[in-house]
C-alpha positions as a printed NumPy array, in Angstrom:
array([[  1.876,  -1.11 ,  -1.736],
       [  0.599,  -4.203,  -3.506],
       [  1.596,  -7.493,  -1.929],
       [  0.942,  -9.25 ,  -5.232],
       [  3.572,  -7.086,  -6.916],
       [  6.194,  -8.573,  -4.603],
       [  5.873, -11.847,  -6.527],
       [  7.787, -10.251,  -9.384],
       [  8.745, -12.498, -12.271],
       [  8.653, -15.668, -10.19 ],
       [  4.867, -15.51 ,  -9.815],
       [  4.685, -16.453,  -6.13 ],
       [  6.059, -15.489,  -2.734],
       [  8.609, -12.681,  -2.513],
       [ 10.902, -11.92 ,  -5.433],
       [ 14.205, -10.594,  -4.065],
       [ 14.867,  -8.294,  -7.02 ],
       [ 11.44 ,  -6.662,  -6.73 ],
       [ 11.857,  -6.294,  -2.962],
       [ 15.269,  -4.66 ,  -3.341],
       [ 13.885,  -2.337,  -6.043],
       [ 11.15 ,  -1.174,  -3.668],
       [ 13.683,  -0.622,  -0.891],
       [ 15.946,   1.49 ,  -3.11 ],
       [ 13.066,   3.664,  -4.293],
       [ 11.784,   4.192,  -0.754],
       [ 15.229,   5.143,   0.56 ],
       [ 15.626,   7.661,  -2.283],
       [ 12.295,   9.229,  -1.295],
       [ 13.392,   9.537,   2.342],
       [ 16.678,  11.098,   1.207],
       [ 14.607,  13.804,  -0.535],
       [ 13.16 ,  14.695,   2.853],
       [  9.83 ,  12.923,   2.343],
       [  8.28 ,  11.335,   5.442],
       [  7.117,   7.826,   4.515],
       [  4.661,   5.419,   6.117],
       [  3.942,   2.158,   4.326],
       [  1.067,  -0.295,   4.411],
       [  1.688,  -3.38 ,   2.273],
       [ -0.816,  -6.035,   1.263],
       [ -0.44 ,  -9.798,   1.58 ],
       [ -1.907, -11.007,  -1.727],
       [  1.309, -12.76 ,  -2.757],
       [  0.868, -15.09 ,   0.228],
       [ -2.802, -15.212,   1.21 ],
       [ -5.926, -13.168,   0.526],
       [ -8.737, -13.324,   3.065],
       [-11.512, -12.982,   0.464],
       [-10.03 , -15.782,  -1.642],
       [ -9.771, -17.934,   1.457],
       [-13.424, -17.325,   2.321],
       [-14.401, -18.295,  -1.239],
       [-12.464, -21.533,  -0.756],
       [-14.348, -22.408,   2.413],
       [-12.309, -20.783,   5.179],
       [-14.162, -18.987,   7.931],
       [-14.118, -15.312,   6.861],
       [-12.721, -14.013,  10.143],
       [ -9.953, -16.602,  10.235],
       [ -9.239, -16.026,   6.547],
       [ -8.854, -12.29 ,   7.134],
       [ -6.606, -12.977,  10.11 ],
       [ -4.445, -15.176,   7.878],
       [ -4.296, -12.285,   5.411],
       [ -3.158,  -9.962,   8.2  ],
       [ -0.331, -12.356,   9.039],
       [  0.662, -12.367,   5.358],
       [  1.075,  -8.577,   5.542],
       [  3.374,  -9.045,   8.537],
       [  5.621, -11.4  ,   6.537],
       [  5.842,  -8.851,   3.701],
       [  6.445,  -6.023,   6.153],
       [  9.298,  -7.922,   7.789],
       [ 10.826,  -8.629,   4.375],
       [ 10.612,  -4.967,   3.365],
       [ 12.011,  -3.764,   6.694],
       [ 14.937,  -6.167,   6.316],
       [ 15.638,  -4.963,   2.764],
       [ 15.548,  -1.32 ,   3.886],
       [ 17.824,  -1.907,   6.856],
       [ 20.283,  -3.764,   4.599],
       [ 20.833,  -0.538,   2.614],
       [ 21.099,   1.669,   5.673],
       [ 17.535,   2.972,   5.889],
       [ 16.082,   3.084,   9.399],
       [ 12.698,   1.438,   9.926],
       [ 10.151,   1.084,  12.708],
       [  7.704,  -1.783,  12.204],
       [  4.256,  -1.472,  13.767],
       [  1.462,  -4.044,  13.914],
       [ -2.233,  -3.29 ,  14.387],
       [ -2.499,  -6.558,  16.349],
       [ -0.065,  -6.826,  19.296],
       [  2.812,  -9.01 ,  18.088],
       [  5.866,  -8.314,  20.247],
       [  8.763,  -8.79 ,  19.514],
       [  7.956,  -8.803,  15.763],
       [  6.835,  -5.192,  15.859],
       [  5.63 ,  -2.427,  18.119],
       [  1.899,  -2.038,  18.763],
       [  0.675,   0.563,  16.245],
       [  0.326,   4.104,  17.556],
       [ -0.319,   7.172,  15.413],
       [  2.054,   9.236,  17.517],
       [  4.853,   6.657,  17.501],
       [  4.555,   6.307,  13.708],
       [  4.744,  10.089,  13.227],
       [  7.699,  10.274,  15.623],
       [  9.533,   7.597,  13.624],
       [  8.983,   9.485,  10.368],
       [ 10.192,  12.762,  11.868],
       [ 13.388,  10.92 ,  12.853],
       [ 13.948,   9.971,   9.204],
       [ 12.784,   6.386,   9.597],
       [ 10.226,   4.577,   7.468],
       [  7.132,   3.579,   9.448],
       [  5.857,   0.222,   8.182],
       [  2.381,  -0.555,   9.485],
       [  1.226,  -4.183,   9.222],
       [ -2.033,  -6.101,   9.831],
       [ -4.306,  -3.675,   7.983],
       [ -6.872,  -2.221,  10.391],
       [ -6.414,  -5.159,  12.754],
       [-10.041,  -6.187,  12.22 ],
       [-11.668,  -8.642,   9.784],
       [-13.936,  -7.525,   6.931],
       [-11.639,  -4.605,   6.089],
       [ -9.201,  -4.733,   3.189],
       [ -5.606,  -3.519,   3.172],
       [ -6.859,  -0.643,   0.991],
       [ -9.048,   0.491,   3.861],
       [ -6.169,  -0.012,   6.28 ],
       [ -3.984,   2.17 ,   4.047],
       [ -6.606,   4.917,   3.869],
       [ -7.083,   4.843,   7.636],
       [ -3.338,   5.039,   8.367],
       [ -2.838,   7.844,   5.834],
       [ -5.55 ,   9.875,   7.559],
       [ -4.324,   9.053,  11.07 ],
       [ -0.695,   9.935,  10.359],
       [ -1.791,  13.227,   8.749],
       [ -0.289,  12.388,   5.367],
       [ -0.397,  14.888,   2.507],
       [ -1.356,  12.162,   0.04 ],
       [ -2.001,   8.44 ,  -0.059],
       [  0.126,   6.768,  -2.741],
       [ -1.208,   3.509,  -4.136],
       [  1.765,   1.745,  -5.695],
       [  0.492,  -1.078,  -7.848],
       [  1.316,  -2.902, -11.092],
       [ -0.978,  -0.683, -13.187],
       [  0.068,   2.868, -14.086],
       [ -3.132,   4.579, -13.001],
       [ -6.92 ,   4.427, -13.093],
       [ -8.561,   3.265, -16.328],
       [-12.089,   3.117, -17.696],
       [-11.783,  -0.683, -17.431],
       [ -9.145,  -3.222, -16.423],
       [ -6.308,  -2.541, -18.907],
       [ -4.976,  -6.071, -18.407],
       [ -8.268,  -7.437, -19.76 ],
       [ -9.613,  -4.674, -22.025],
       [ -7.187,  -3.27 , -24.642],
       [ -9.579,  -0.366, -25.342],
       [ -9.423,   0.897, -21.736],
       [ -8.278,   4.512, -21.442],
       [ -6.406,   6.099, -18.575],
       [ -7.468,   9.049, -16.431],
       [ -4.782,  11.5  , -15.374],
       [ -7.208,  13.138, -12.942],
       [-10.545,  11.95 , -11.532],
       [-12.856,  12.739,  -8.607],
       [-13.836,  10.351,  -5.814],
       [-17.473,  10.684,  -6.914],
       [-16.703,   9.634, -10.492],
       [-14.636,   6.681,  -9.277],
       [-17.576,   5.483,  -7.174],
       [-20.228,   6.276,  -9.805],
       [-18.344,   4.362, -12.49 ],
       [-17.505,   1.492, -10.119],
       [-13.817,   1.787, -10.984],
       [-11.491,  -0.563,  -9.145],
       [ -9.103,   2.007,  -7.687],
       [ -9.631,   0.67 ,  -4.187],
       [-12.587,  -0.903,  -2.48 ],
       [-15.606,   1.337,  -1.877],
       [-15.005,   1.664,   1.886],
       [-11.444,   2.919,   1.349],
       [-12.489,   5.395,  -1.356],
       [-15.367,   6.722,   0.759],
       [-13.068,   7.091,   3.775],
       [-10.609,   9.129,   1.719],
       [-13.415,  11.282,   0.324],
       [-14.927,  11.975,   3.753],
       [-11.549,  13.018,   5.147],
       [-10.174,  14.881,   2.131],
       [ -7.305,  12.457,   1.603],
       [ -6.122,  12.625,  -2.038],
       [ -4.951,   9.411,  -3.693],
       [ -2.281,   8.988,  -6.346],
       [ -2.276,   5.675,  -8.225],
       [  0.869,   4.697, -10.123],
       [  2.972,   1.739, -11.221],
       [  5.459,   1.031,  -8.428],
       [  6.899,  -1.98 , -10.255],
       [  8.829,   0.207, -12.683],
       [ 11.961,   1.257, -10.813],
       [ 12.305,   5.004, -10.452],
       [  8.585,   5.717, -10.721],
       [  8.146,   6.608,  -7.055],
       [ 10.708,   9.37 ,  -7.27 ],
       [  9.566,  10.486, -10.734],
       [  6.132,  10.98 ,  -9.219],
       [  7.587,  12.86 ,  -6.22 ],
       [  9.448,  15.105,  -8.668],
       [  6.128,  16.062, -10.246],
       [  6.033,  13.891, -13.351],
       [  2.538,  12.921, -14.524],
       [  2.911,   9.138, -14.503],
       [ -0.298,   8.027, -12.774],
       [ -3.787,   9.14 , -11.771],
       [ -4.691,  11.737,  -9.158],
       [ -7.955,  11.044,  -7.296],
       [ -9.404,  13.96 ,  -5.326],
       [-12.544,  15.914,  -4.483]])
């Protein structure tokens, strides 16, 4: 999930309406019997790459970005618990009592119990984006598909927010994404998914109901696969 999307209409921080919308959609998915693990970015608070461009040490900047994902993860876990959805929060960097140290087996166990597993801190290492962290956790937890919920409704030939002539793909291969240099995710994340056969579905999570429309089989985004 995009951290930047959490800004909602207010343009900074965490918008309560957007947060509650995410929580409702996620609970509905769990009620369908779907096992859900979530990795959320921190771009609404701090982005490591932006920090490095501003003069921060890259490692420290990435660590600040990891902490931003923890703040968002805590906010989402609180919103889910407020509507009766169980959650286990895991952190890739030990951070007791904020969350449990991440373990593949503990995350899978939580999902089998009907809880949402929220996994914070990306990979726990600098120089890796949250996209790569998401791909890694999807593979580790043996997910059927990695869902990239963002503010754009799929993969386009160019950035649709900047190029009005951009056209959307409903289906595209990993190789074409990389050959065209499309900004689905960063190259490391896309390559990791390709190497491990992890399909990706990109859709607009900001429109309430889209997560469950997608789970019901509606063609509302872009499917990235071999």
